[in-house]
C-alpha positions as CSV (number, residue, x, y, z in Angstrom):
1,X,109.2,136.3,45.7
2,X,109.1,139.7,47.4
3,X,109.5,139.7,51.2
4,X,106.1,141.5,51.4
5,X,104.3,138.5,50.1
6,X,102.5,136.5,52.8
7,X,102.6,132.8,52.5
8,X,99.6,130.8,53.6
9,X,99.6,127.0,53.4
10,X,96.3,125.2,52.7
11,X,95.6,121.6,53.5
12,X,93.5,119.7,51.0
13,X,90.1,118.6,52.4
14,X,87.0,117.2,50.8
15,X,84.5,120.1,51.4
16,X,83.4,121.7,48.1
17,X,85.2,119.1,46.0
18,X,83.6,117.3,43.1
19,X,84.7,114.6,40.7
20,X,87.9,112.7,40.8
21,X,89.3,114.7,43.7
22,X,86.7,113.2,46.1
23,X,88.8,110.0,46.0
24,X,92.0,111.8,47.0
25,X,93.2,111.4,50.6
26,X,92.8,114.4,52.9
27,X,95.8,116.3,54.1
28,X,96.5,115.6,57.8
29,X,97.9,118.0,60.4
30,X,101.1,115.9,60.6
31,X,101.6,116.1,56.8
32,X,101.2,119.8,56.9
33,X,103.7,120.1,59.8
34,X,106.3,118.0,57.9
35,X,105.7,120.1,54.7
36,X,106.1,123.4,56.7
37,X,109.3,122.1,58.3
38,X,110.8,121.2,54.9
39,X,109.7,124.4,53.2
40,X,111.1,126.5,56.1
41,X,114.5,125.4,55.1
42,X,114.1,127.4,51.9
43,X,111.8,130.2,53.0
44,X,112.8,132.7,55.7
45,X,109.6,134.6,56.2
46,X,106.7,133.4,58.3
47,X,104.1,131.0,56.9
48,X,100.5,130.7,58.1
49,X,99.4,127.1,58.7
50,X,95.8,125.9,58.3
51,X,93.8,126.2,61.5
52,X,91.2,123.5,60.7
53,X,91.6,119.9,59.8
54,X,88.3,118.0,59.0
């Protein structure tokens, strides 16, 4: 991936979701922080984290 590509991580939430996905668990801030930490081991450029967790 080119260095110019900005990476933005999105956390799954239920707003706007229909069907089977309504039964899925929402993504917590802690889960996103753990994912970010693991992904940072492989990606050197900054990643934007979600700002809202419902």
